[in-house]
C-alpha positions in Angstrom: 0.1 -0.1 0.0 1.7 3.4 -1.1 0.3 5.8 1.2 1.3 9.5 1.5 0.8 10.8 5.0 0.0 14.5 5.0 0.9 16.3 8.2 -1.8 19.1 7.6 -4.6 18.6 10.4 -7.8 20.5 10.1 -8.5 22.0 13.0 -5.3 20.9 14.7 -2.0 22.6 15.5 0.0 21.8 12.4 -2.0 23.8 9.9 -2.5 27.1 11.7 -5.9 29.0 11.7 -6.3 32.0 9.6 -7.4 35.5 11.3 -10.7 36.8 10.4 -11.8 40.3 9.8 -15.7 40.5 10.7 -17.4 43.2 8.6 -20.2 44.6 10.7 -22.5 45.7 7.7 -23.3 42.0 6.9 -22.3 38.5 7.2 -18.8 38.9 5.1 -15.4 37.7 6.2 -12.0 38.5 4.9 -9.4 35.9 4.9 -6.0 37.2 5.4 -2.5 35.4 5.5 -1.1 34.7 8.8 2.4 33.7 9.9 1.4 30.2 10.7 0.3 29.0 7.1 -0.5 30.4 3.9 -4.1 30.6 3.1 -4.9 29.2 -0.3 -7.6 32.0 -0.5 -7.8 35.6 -0.4 -10.6 37.8 -0.9 -14.2 38.5 0.7 -16.7 35.8 1.3 -20.3 36.4 1.9 -22.8 34.0 3.3 -26.4 33.7 2.2 -29.3 31.7 3.1 -31.0 30.9 -0.3 -33.6 28.3 0.6 -35.2 27.1 3.6 -35.7 23.3 4.2 -33.6 21.7 1.5 -30.7 19.6 1.7 -28.0 17.6 -0.6 -27.7 20.5 -3.3 -25.7 19.9 -6.4 -25.2 22.7 -9.0 -25.4 21.9 -12.9 -22.5 23.7 -14.9 -24.6 23.2 -17.9 -27.9 24.9 -17.1 -26.8 26.8 -13.9 -29.6 25.2 -11.9 -29.2 23.6 -8.4 -31.0 20.2 -7.9 -31.8 19.3 -4.2 -34.0 17.4 -1.7 -37.0 18.7 0.1 -39.6 17.4 2.4 -43.0 17.5 0.8 -46.4 16.7 2.7 -48.3 13.6 1.5 -48.7 9.9 1.6 -45.5 8.0 2.6 -44.8 4.3 3.1 -45.9 4.4 6.5 -48.6 6.3 8.2 -46.0 7.5 10.7 -44.5 9.7 8.2 -46.6 12.8 6.8 -44.7 13.0 3.5 -41.5 12.2 1.6 -38.3 13.7 0.4 -38.7 14.7 -3.3 -36.2 16.1 -5.8 -36.4 19.8 -6.8 -34.6 22.4 -8.7 -34.1 26.2 -8.3 -31.7 28.9 -9.6 -28.7 29.7 -7.7 -30.5 32.8 -6.2 -33.2 30.5 -4.8 -36.1 31.4 -7.0 -37.9 29.1 -9.6 -38.2 26.4 -7.2 -39.7 23.4 -9.2 -40.6 19.8 -8.0 -39.2 17.2 -10.6 -40.4 13.9 -8.9 -44.1 14.8 -9.0 -43.9 13.1 -12.2 -42.1 9.8 -11.1 -43.7 6.4 -11.7 -46.4 5.0 -9.7 -43.9 2.6 -8.3 -42.1 5.4 -6.5 -45.0 7.0 -4.9 -44.7 7.3 -1.3 -41.0 6.6 -1.1 -38.1 9.1 -0.7 -36.1 10.1 -3.8 -32.7 11.2 -2.5 -29.3 12.5 -3.2 -29.5 13.9 -6.9 -26.5 14.5 -8.9 -26.4 16.2 -12.3 -25.0 14.5 -15.4 -22.5 17.2 -17.0 -24.5 17.6 -20.0 -27.4 18.9 -17.5 -29.7 16.4 -19.4 -30.0 13.8 -16.8 -30.1 13.2 -13.0 -28.9 10.3 -10.9 -30.4 9.6 -7.5 -31.5 6.9 -5.0 -35.0 6.0 -4.2 -36.5 3.4 -1.8 -37.4 0.2 -3.2 -40.4 -2.6 -2.8 -38.3 -3.9 0.1 -39.1 -0.8 2.5 -40.7 -1.7 5.8 -41.6 0.7 8.5 -38.9 0.6 11.2 -38.6 2.1 14.9 -37.8 5.7 13.8 -37.7 5.3 10.1 -34.3 6.8 10.1 -32.9 4.1 7.9 -34.4 5.1 4.9 -33.5 8.8 5.4 -31.8 10.5 2.5 -28.3 9.8 3.0 -28.5 6.7 5.0 -29.9 4.6 2.0 -31.5 1.5 3.4 -33.3 -0.6 0.8 -32.6 2.2 -1.7 -31.6 1.6 -5.5 -29.9 3.9 -8.1 -32.1 5.6 -10.5 -31.8 8.0 -13.5 -34.2 10.6 -14.6 -34.3 13.1 -17.4 -33.8 16.7 -16.2 -37.5 17.7 -16.5 -38.7 14.6 -14.3 -40.5 13.1 -17.2 -38.7 9.8 -17.9 -37.1 7.3 -15.3 -34.8 4.3 -15.4 -33.9 1.9 -12.5 -30.3 1.2 -12.6 -30.1 -1.4 -9.6 -32.2 -3.9 -8.3 -30.9 -4.6 -4.8 -32.2 -7.4 -2.5 -33.8 -6.8 0.8 -31.5 -5.1 3.3 -28.9 -3.6 1.1 -28.6 0.2 0.3 -27.1 2.7 -1.7 -25.9 6.3 -1.3 -24.3 9.1 -3.1 -24.5 8.2 -6.7 -22.6 10.6 -9.2 -21.4 10.8 -12.8 -17.7 11.4 -14.0 -16.9 14.7 -15.3 -16.8 13.6 -18.9 -20.3 11.8 -18.2 -19.0 8.3 -19.5 -19.2 6.6 -15.7 -21.7 6.6 -13.1 -20.6 5.8 -9.5 -22.3 4.9 -6.2 -21.6 3.5 -2.6 -23.3 0.1 -2.1 -23.8 -1.5 1.5 -23.1 -5.2 1.2 -23.3 -6.7 4.7 -25.4 -9.5 3.4 -22.6 -10.9 1.9 -20.3 -10.8 5.2 -23.2 -11.9 7.3 -25.5 -14.2 5.5 -28.9 -14.3 6.7 -28.7 -11.2 8.8 -26.6 -8.6 7.0 -26.4 -5.1 8.7 -29.1 -4.3 11.5 -28.8 -0.7 10.0 -28.5 0.4 13.7 -24.9 1.8 14.5 -25.6 0.7 18.1 -25.9 -3.0 17.0 -23.5 -3.4 14.2 -20.2 -5.3 14.9 -17.4 -3.0 16.1 -15.5 -1.6 13.2 -18.7 -1.7 11.1 -20.8 0.9 13.0 -22.0 2.4 10.0 -22.1 -1.1 8.1 -20.0 -2.5 5.1 -19.6 0.0 2.2 -18.1 -0.5 -1.2 -17.7 1.6 -4.4 -19.4 0.5 -7.5 -19.1 2.2 -11.0 -20.0 1.4 -14.4 -19.4 2.7 -18.0 -22.5 4.6 -19.2 -23.8 5.8 -22.5 -27.3 7.3 -23.4 -29.5 6.6 -26.5 -33.0 7.6 -27.3 -34.1 4.3 -25.1 -32.3 5.6 -22.2 -29.1 4.7 -20.2 -27.0 1.6 -20.9 -24.4 0.4 -18.3 -21.6 -1.9 -18.7 -19.8 -3.6 -17.1 -20.4 -2.9 -13.3 -17.3 -3.0 -11.4 -16.6 -3.1 -7.5 -13.7 -1.0 -5.9 -13.6 -3.2 -2.6 -11.5 -0.7 -0.5 -11.9 -2.6 2.6 -10.5 -5.9 1.0 -7.6 -4.1 -0.7 -6.5 -2.4 2.3 -7.0 -4.6 5.4 -7.7 -2.4 8.4 -9.7 0.2 6.4 -13.4 0.6 6.5 -14.8 2.8 3.7 -17.2 5.4 5.0 -18.4 6.8 1.9 -17.0 7.8 -1.5 -17.6 11.2 -3.1 -16.9 10.4 -6.7 -14.1 11.4 -9.2 -11.3 13.7 -9.4 -11.6 16.4 -11.9 -9.5 14.4 -14.7 -11.8 11.2 -13.9 -8.7 9.5 -13.4 -9.1 8.9 -9.7 -11.5 8.4 -6.8 -11.8 10.4 -3.6 -13.4 8.8 -0.4 -13.4 8.9 3.2 -12.3 5.7 5.3 -11.3 4.8 8.6 -8.1 3.3 9.6 -9.0 0.8 12.4 -5.5 0.8 13.8 -5.9 4.6 14.5 -9.6 4.6 15.5 -9.5 2.0 18.3 -11.0 -0.5 15.8 -14.0 1.7 15.3 -15.2 3.3 12.1 -16.9 6.4 13.7 -14.2 8.9 12.2 -12.5 8.8 9.0 -9.8 10.7 7.0 -10.0 11.6 3.3 -8.0 9.6 0.6 -7.3 9.6 -3.4 -6.9 6.4 -5.1 -6.7 5.1 -8.6 -9.9 4.0 -10.3 -9.2 0.2 -8.7 -8.8 1.7 -5.1 -4.9 1.4 -5.2 -2.1 4.0 -5.2 -3.4 5.7 -2.3 -2.7 9.5 -1.1 -3.9 10.5 2.3 -5.1 14.1 2.4 -6.0 14.4 6.0 -4.9 13.0 9.3 -7.6 13.4 11.9 -8.9 10.1 12.8 -6.6 9.4 15.9 -8.1 12.7 17.3 -11.6 11.5 16.8 -12.3 14.0 14.2 -14.2 13.2 10.6 -14.5 14.1 7.2 -17.3 13.7 4.5 -18.6 15.3 1.3 -15.4 16.2 -0.5 -16.0 18.2 -3.8 -13.1 19.3 -5.9 -13.2 22.9 -7.3 -13.8 23.1 -11.1 -10.0 23.9 -11.7 -9.0 20.9 -9.4 -6.9 23.0 -7.4 -9.1 22.9 -4.0 -11.3 20.6 -2.1 -14.1 21.8 -0.1 -15.6 19.4 2.3 -17.4 19.2 5.9 -15.4 18.5 8.8 -16.3 18.0 12.5 -13.8 18.0 15.6 -16.5 16.7 17.9 -16.0 13.2 19.2 -19.6 12.5 18.4 -20.1 12.2 14.6 -22.5 14.6 13.1 -22.2 17.5 15.8 -20.5 20.9 15.2 -19.8 20.1 11.5 -18.4 23.0 9.6 -17.4 23.8 5.9 -13.6 23.5 5.3 -11.4 24.2 2.3 -7.8 23.0 1.4 -5.5 22.5 -1.5 -6.0 19.4 -3.6 -2.6 18.0 -2.0 -4.1 18.2 1.6 -2.3 21.3 2.5 -3.3 24.7 4.0 -6.7 23.6 5.5 -9.0 26.6 6.2 -12.5 26.9 7.7 -15.1 28.6 5.8 -18.2 28.5 8.1 -18.5 29.3 11.9 -22.0 28.2 12.6 -20.7 26.5 16.0 -18.9 29.5 17.1 -20.7 31.6 19.7 -20.5 35.1 18.8 -19.6 34.6 15.3 -21.9 36.4 12.7 -22.7 33.0 11.1 -24.1 31.7 14.3 -25.6 35.0 15.4 -27.4 35.6 12.1 -28.5 32.2 10.8 -28.8 30.1 13.7 -30.2 30.0 17.4 -27.7 29.0 20.2 -29.6 26.1 21.4 -28.9 24.1 18.1 -26.0 22.0 17.2 -25.3 22.7 13.6 -23.9 20.3 10.8 -22.8 21.3 7.4 -24.0 18.5 5.1 -23.4 18.0 1.3 -22.2 20.7 -1.0 -21.1 21.7 -4.5 -19.1 24.3 -6.3 -20.6 26.9 -8.8 -19.5 26.6 -12.6 -17.1 29.5 -12.1 -15.2 28.1 -8.8 -16.3 31.4 -7.0 -19.4 30.0 -5.1 -20.1 27.0 -2.9 -23.7 25.9 -2.3 -24.3 23.7 0.8 -26.9 22.4 3.2 -26.6 22.8 6.8 -28.9 21.4 9.4 -29.5 23.1 12.9 -30.1 20.1 15.1 -31.3 16.4 14.7 -33.8 14.3 16.8 -35.4 11.1 16.5 -38.7 12.5 15.5 -39.7 13.6 12.0 -38.5 15.4 10.1 -35.3 14.3 12.0 -33.5 17.4 10.6 -34.2 21.2 10.1 -32.1 21.9 7.0 -31.3 25.1 5.0 -29.3 25.6 1.8 -26.8 28.4 1.7 -24.6 30.1 -0.7 -21.1 31.2 0.0 -19.9 33.4 -2.5 -16.2 34.8 -3.1 -14.5 37.6 -4.6 -10.7 38.2 -5.2 -8.3 35.6 -6.3 -8.9 32.5 -4.6 -5.9 30.5 -6.1 -2.9 32.4 -4.6 
């Protein structure tokens, strides 16, 4: 295993923390260089709330629309839920909100449609949806967008009028985070495969009941070549990237997709030798398309810190991601930025910092905030992301909003 262990630690003492000048007239911060480390970015950054209630936004470079999930009241797969998560689009300023999945096939009625991702042409959207194996559970959280129990991969046209089911998983499997390659010739998703490792039982889909080292289940990356014809998408062959088997002692937490040149994959995994045998916290790695030739971009796992939702800037020079320095996953998660080699990590949001304008203006103090999935704008000067202010065991579990962080100045110096 060829691993490049970087020394930059987000939130730690090696990378240094930039100083911030808070502009009183609005929530705008000026990143400046410090003596501890050079920031990869200079200029003014402005934070805006553009949509209440949405999560998992992805930005189409082709048509300049943002696709996202939002809870919609209506009949669900269980009477205990008053609605389902559906897929919407909107303009980057939050206007022209349109539901796409109100035209979905009858077989998807009452099921969550989750985690949409644009094809680079802007003509198709890949997403996950609950399948016919879905049954009510204690809190019904295992079918929540981003958890993926009994979900399959689907593709639809950008107008939501035509649908194709890509996978047909058996009961107790799951999928999360599908995406396309930047050239549109590959499709990618994460698959939960515990049924293979534990025949007859699989994953209980409860982190408290899963075996140690499998708290989030057993995940692997799958991908396939894809082409589109008038009859729809055609996939061949479907390939497995078995991170856990290629690198003993690793547990894949989730993969985010392709590097900008489509020659490598970026994913998060727990090194069990550094996490006391648990997969609660993970670090960011880049590998080739077969899962080898690793480069490690963060070193946070021994400190019980975690990283998720990595997305490259359009020029490939930077990575934005969500990072938490709290021992309990999902709490106090902020948006961070680093160079593509893992250096110069810089925080972008401060929802969990008492007294900071992000906290004071956008969120009440009683909530614990978590930045979720994100994406870059076409010009690399903006990031759209969702943020949840608190989570409960009662529907709707989260209270997310979608924000836009816009930048000015030269952010590549």
